[in-house]
C-alpha positions in Angstrom: 136.1 -180.3 -190.3 134.3 -182.2 -188.0 132.1 -180.0 -186.9 131.6 -178.0 -190.0 130.4 -181.3 -191.2 128.0 -181.7 -189.0 126.6 -178.6 -189.4 126.3 -178.6 -193.0 124.3 -182.2 -191.8 122.5 -180.2 -189.8 120.9 -177.6 -192.1 120.7 -179.8 -195.0 118.1 -182.4 -192.9 116.0 -179.2 -192.3 116.1 -178.0 -195.9 117.9 -175.1 -194.9 120.9 -175.6 -197.0 120.9 -174.4 -200.3 124.4 -173.7 -201.5 128.0 -174.6 -198.8 131.0 -173.9 -200.7 134.7 -173.3 -199.4 137.1 -171.0 -201.0 140.8 -171.5 -202.3 143.1 -168.7 -200.3 142.8 -165.1 -201.5 146.9 -165.0 -203.4 145.1 -167.5 -206.0 142.5 -165.0 -206.7 142.1 -163.0 -210.7 140.8 -159.9 -210.7 139.5 -158.8 -213.9 138.3 -155.0 -214.2 136.8 -154.2 -217.8 134.7 -151.4 -217.1 135.0 -148.9 -220.0 137.1 -151.0 -221.6 139.9 -151.3 -219.2 140.5 -154.8 -220.1 142.8 -155.1 -217.1 143.4 -158.8 -215.2 145.6 -158.9 -211.7 146.7 -161.5 -209.7 145.9 -161.1 -206.3 142.6 -160.4 -204.0 140.4 -157.5 -204.9 141.2 -156.0 -201.2 144.3 -157.1 -199.6 143.3 -157.4 -195.9 144.3 -159.9 -193.0 140.6 -161.3 -192.9 139.1 -162.6 -195.9 136.1 -165.2 -196.9 137.3 -168.8 -196.5 133.6 -169.9 -197.7 130.0 -169.0 -197.8 126.9 -170.6 -196.6 123.3 -170.0 -198.8 120.4 -170.9 -196.4 117.0 -170.5 -196.4 115.6 -169.3 -192.8 112.3 -168.5 -191.6 113.6 -165.0 -189.9 116.5 -162.7 -189.4 116.7 -164.4 -185.4 116.6 -168.0 -187.3 119.4 -166.9 -189.5 121.2 -164.9 -186.8 121.1 -168.2 -184.4 122.9 -170.2 -187.6 125.1 -168.0 -187.9 126.0 -168.0 -183.9 126.7 -172.2 -184.6 128.3 -171.7 -187.8 130.8 -169.5 -185.9 131.6 -172.0 -183.4 131.3 -175.0 -185.8 134.0 -173.1 -188.3 135.9 -170.9 -186.1 135.2 -167.8 -187.9 133.4 -164.8 -187.7 130.7 -165.3 -189.6 129.0 -162.2 -191.9 124.9 -162.4 -192.6 123.6 -160.8 -195.5 120.1 -161.0 -197.5 120.3 -162.3 -200.7 118.5 -159.5 -202.7 
């Protein structure tokens, strides 16, 4: 947690952190599906997988290269794989 806190402080000080959150374990998920009025509710994750999202950062980076460099640093800090996506 110390390494994650230091990473968060760094991106906050640089004005790059927009949002940083942790997520509960996937077993706590509830999936709702009301497409075409289905009205279903299922306890558990939408996808059952060994890997899962444990949290996320929304950052502002000046370039894709800068975002990738931060992702590499974040991966070291939290000891997890990091997926990078652009917000549309």
